[in-house]
DRENPA-3360 file (N, C-alpha, C; in nm, 2 decimals, always signed):
BEGIN
1 = MPTALHSY = +0.08/-0.11/+0.00/+0.01/+0.00/+0.00/+0.10/+0.12/+0.00 ~ +0.06/+0.23/-0.07/+0.13/+0.35/-0.07/+0.15/+0.40/+0.08 ~ +0.28/+0.46/+0.07/+0.31/+0.50/+0.22/+0.38/+0.63/+0.21 ~ +0.36/+0.71/+0.32/+0.43/+0.83/+0.34/+0.51/+0.81/+0.48 ~ +0.64/+0.82/+0.46/+0.73/+0.83/+0.57/+0.76/+0.97/+0.62 ~ +0.73/+1.01/+0.74/+0.75/+1.14/+0.77/+0.86/+1.13/+0.89 ~ +0.97/+1.20/+0.88/+1.08/+1.22/+0.96/+1.08/+1.34/+1.03 ~ +1.07/+1.36/+1.15/+1.06/+1.50/+1.22/+1.20/+1.53/+1.29;
9 = IIDSDGVI = +1.26/+1.64/+1.24/+1.39/+1.65/+1.28/+1.40/+1.74/+1.41 ~ +1.44/+1.69/+1.53/+1.44/+1.75/+1.66/+1.59/+1.81/+1.66 ~ +1.57/+1.95/+1.68/+1.68/+2.04/+1.72/+1.74/+2.02/+1.85 ~ +1.85/+2.08/+1.86/+1.93/+2.06/+2.00/+1.84/+2.12/+2.11 ~ +1.75/+2.21/+2.08/+1.67/+2.27/+2.20/+1.55/+2.18/+2.21 ~ +1.54/+2.08/+2.15/+1.43/+1.98/+2.16/+1.30/+2.03/+2.08 ~ +1.31/+2.13/+2.00/+1.19/+2.17/+1.92/+1.20/+2.11/+1.78 ~ +1.08/+2.08/+1.73/+1.07/+2.03/+1.60/+1.04/+2.13/+1.48;
17 = RVRVTVFA = +1.11/+2.16/+1.39/+1.12/+2.27/+1.32/+1.10/+2.23/+1.17 ~ +1.14/+2.09/+1.15/+1.16/+2.04/+1.00/+1.09/+1.91/+1.00 ~ +1.03/+1.88/+0.90/+0.97/+1.75/+0.87/+1.00/+1.72/+0.73 ~ +1.07/+1.59/+0.70/+1.09/+1.55/+0.58/+1.00/+1.43/+0.55 ~ +0.92/+1.43/+0.42/+0.83/+1.33/+0.41/+0.87/+1.26/+0.27 ~ +0.87/+1.13/+0.27/+0.91/+1.04/+0.15/+0.78/+0.98/+0.11 ~ +0.72/+0.97/-0.02/+0.63/+0.90/-0.05/+0.67/+0.78/-0.14 ~ +0.62/+0.67/-0.12/+0.65/+0.53/-0.20/+0.54/+0.45/-0.20;
25 = DTEDSAEY = +0.56/+0.35/-0.30/+0.46/+0.23/-0.31/+0.45/+0.15/-0.19 ~ +0.56/+0.12/-0.12/+0.56/+0.04/+0.00/+0.64/+0.10/+0.10 ~ +0.63/+0.05/+0.22/+0.70/+0.09/+0.34/+0.85/+0.08/+0.32 ~ +0.88/-0.05/+0.26/+1.02/-0.08/+0.25/+1.08/+0.02/+0.14 ~ +1.01/+0.06/+0.04/+1.06/+0.16/-0.06/+1.07/+0.31/+0.00 ~ +0.99/+0.33/+0.08/+0.98/+0.46/+0.15/+1.10/+0.47/+0.25 ~ +1.14/+0.38/+0.32/+1.26/+0.36/+0.40/+1.38/+0.36/+0.32 ~ +1.39/+0.30/+0.20/+1.50/+0.31/+0.13/+1.52/+0.45/+0.07;
33 = WMNEHEEK = +1.42/+0.53/+0.04/+1.43/+0.67/-0.02/+1.46/+0.75/+0.09 ~ +1.42/+0.72/+0.21/+1.45/+0.81/+0.33/+1.61/+0.80/+0.37 ~ +1.65/+0.68/+0.36/+1.79/+0.65/+0.38/+1.88/+0.71/+0.28 ~ +1.84/+0.72/+0.14/+1.90/+0.78/+0.04/+1.91/+0.93/+0.07 ~ +1.81/+0.99/+0.11/+1.80/+1.13/+0.15/+1.90/+1.15/+0.26 ~ +1.89/+1.07/+0.37/+1.99/+1.10/+0.49/+2.12/+1.09/+0.45 ~ +2.15/+1.01/+0.36/+2.30/+1.00/+0.30/+2.35/+1.13/+0.25 ~ +2.25/+1.20/+0.18/+2.29/+1.33/+0.10/+2.27/+1.46/+0.20;
41 = CQDLAEHK = +2.20/+1.45/+0.31/+2.15/+1.55/+0.39/+2.22/+1.52/+0.52 ~ +2.34/+1.58/+0.54/+2.41/+1.55/+0.66/+2.33/+1.60/+0.80 ~ +2.25/+1.72/+0.78/+2.17/+1.78/+0.89/+2.08/+1.69/+0.94 ~ +2.02/+1.59/+0.86/+1.94/+1.48/+0.92/+1.99/+1.39/+0.98 ~ +2.11/+1.35/+0.93/+2.19/+1.25/+1.00/+2.23/+1.26/+1.12 ~ +2.27/+1.41/+1.15/+2.32/+1.45/+1.27/+2.23/+1.48/+1.39 ~ +2.11/+1.48/+1.35/+2.00/+1.53/+1.46/+1.93/+1.39/+1.49 ~ +1.86/+1.40/+1.61/+1.77/+1.30/+1.64/+1.64/+1.33/+1.58;
49 = TIEIYEEI = +1.55/+1.20/+1.53/+1.44/+1.22/+1.46/+1.34/+1.14/+1.51 ~ +1.23/+1.17/+1.48/+1.11/+1.07/+1.51/+1.04/+1.03/+1.37 ~ +1.04/+0.91/+1.34/+0.99/+0.87/+1.21/+0.85/+0.80/+1.23 ~ +0.75/+0.85/+1.16/+0.62/+0.79/+1.15/+0.57/+0.72/+1.01 ~ +0.55/+0.62/+1.00/+0.48/+0.55/+0.87/+0.34/+0.57/+0.87 ~ +0.29/+0.62/+0.74/+0.15/+0.65/+0.73/+0.11/+0.60/+0.60 ~ +0.00/+0.49/+0.61/-0.04/+0.43/+0.49/-0.13/+0.54/+0.44 ~ -0.13/+0.56/+0.30/-0.22/+0.65/+0.23/-0.30/+0.60/+0.11;
57 = PALPDREA = -0.39/+0.66/+0.09/-0.48/+0.58/-0.01/-0.42/+0.58/-0.16 ~ -0.34/+0.69/-0.20/-0.26/+0.69/-0.29/-0.15/+0.78/-0.30 ~ -0.05/+0.77/-0.39/+0.07/+0.86/-0.39/+0.01/+1.00/-0.45 ~ +0.09/+1.11/-0.40/+0.06/+1.23/-0.45/+0.04/+1.24/-0.60 ~ -0.06/+1.34/-0.64/-0.07/+1.35/-0.80/+0.00/+1.47/-0.82 ~ +0.10/+1.46/-0.92/+0.17/+1.59/-0.96/+0.10/+1.69/-1.01 ~ +0.00/+1.66/-1.11/-0.09/+1.77/-1.17/-0.16/+1.84/-1.08 ~ -0.23/+1.76/-0.96/-0.29/+1.84/-0.86/-0.22/+1.91/-0.77;
65 = LQAVAEAQ = -0.10/+1.86/-0.73/-0.01/+1.95/-0.66/+0.04/+2.07/-0.74 ~ +0.06/+2.05/-0.86/+0.10/+2.18/-0.93/-0.01/+2.28/-0.95 ~ -0.13/+2.24/-0.95/-0.25/+2.35/-0.96/-0.25/+2.40/-0.83 ~ -0.23/+2.32/-0.71/-0.25/+2.40/-0.59/-0.14/+2.50/-0.58 ~ +0.00/+2.46/-0.61/+0.12/+2.56/-0.60/+0.08/+2.69/-0.70 ~ +0.03/+2.66/-0.81/-0.01/+2.77/-0.90/-0.12/+2.88/-0.84 ~ -0.22/+2.82/-0.78/-0.33/+2.89/-0.71/-0.26/+2.97/-0.60 ~ -0.16/+2.91/-0.51/-0.11/+2.98/-0.41/-0.03/+3.09/-0.45;
73 = STEEDDED = +0.04/+3.07/-0.56/+0.14/+3.17/-0.62/+0.05/+3.29/-0.67 ~ -0.06/+3.27/-0.74/-0.16/+3.36/-0.77/-0.22/+3.46/-0.65 ~ -0.25/+3.39/-0.55/-0.31/+3.44/-0.44/-0.20/+3.53/-0.37 ~ -0.05/+3.50/-0.38/+0.04/+3.58/-0.32/+0.07/+3.70/-0.39 ~ +0.05/+3.68/-0.54/+0.05/+3.81/-0.63/-0.05/+3.88/-0.59 ~ -0.19/+3.83/-0.57/-0.29/+3.92/-0.54/-0.28/+4.01/-0.43 ~ -0.22/+3.94/-0.31/-0.18/+3.99/-0.18/-0.08/+4.11/-0.21 ~ +0.01/+4.08/-0.31/+0.11/+4.19/-0.32/+0.04/+4.32/-0.39;
81 = VDEEEPEG = -0.05/+4.30/-0.47/-0.11/+4.41/-0.53/-0.21/+4.47/-0.43 ~ -0.27/+4.39/-0.35/-0.35/+4.46/-0.25/-0.27/+4.54/-0.14 ~ -0.16/+4.50/-0.11/-0.08/+4.57/-0.03/-0.03/+4.70/-0.09 ~ -0.02/+4.71/-0.21/+0.04/+4.84/-0.29/-0.09/+4.93/-0.30 ~ -0.21/+4.90/-0.31/-0.32/+4.99/-0.33/-0.34/+5.09/-0.22 ~ -0.33/+5.05/-0.11/-0.35/+5.15/+0.01/-0.27/+5.26/-0.02 ~ -0.12/+5.23/-0.05/-0.04/+5.34/-0.06/-0.08/+5.45/-0.18 ~ -0.15/+5.39/-0.28/-0.19/+5.47/-0.39/-0.30/+5.56/-0.33;
89 = DEELDEEE = -0.40/+5.50/-0.25/-0.51/+5.56/-0.19/-0.46/+5.67/-0.10 ~ -0.36/+5.66/-0.01/-0.31/+5.75/+0.08/-0.25/+5.88/+0.00 ~ -0.19/+5.85/-0.11/-0.14/+5.96/-0.19/-0.25/+6.03/-0.25 ~ -0.35/+5.96/-0.30/-0.47/+6.04/-0.35/-0.53/+6.12/-0.23 ~ -0.55/+6.07/-0.11/-0.60/+6.13/+0.01/-0.53/+6.27/+0.04 ~ -0.39/+6.26/+0.02/-0.31/+6.37/+0.06/-0.32/+6.48/-0.05 ~ -0.34/+6.43/-0.18/-0.35/+6.53/-0.28/-0.49/+6.60/-0.26 ~ -0.58/+6.52/-0.24/-0.71/+6.58/-0.22/-0.73/+6.68/-0.10;
97 = QKA = -0.65/+6.65/+0.00/-0.62/+6.75/+0.13/-0.57/+6.88/+0.07 ~ -0.48/+6.87/-0.01/-0.39/+6.98/-0.05/-0.49/+7.07/-0.15 ~ -0.60/+7.01/-0.21/-0.68/+7.06/-0.31/-0.79/+7.16/-0.25;
% end
């Protein structure tokens, strides 16, 4: 069954700030890919971790995730525009006060 292997990295102060998740067709495959990642990421190997296996109904769908990422990017762009608009309104208000 598809598996998500979550590795929670515990910092020296005991706080968890990072989670690494590997998705695979089986638990053994997830463990293999997590080990591959640990070999390349020394930060992960040097810290204590908590690992949790989770059976999932299906592996993540790339196209669905891409659509979510694009929607979030669009939302962030919209927020940037909204943040700029009040400055323009304030300038208009100042000009109106001078008139």
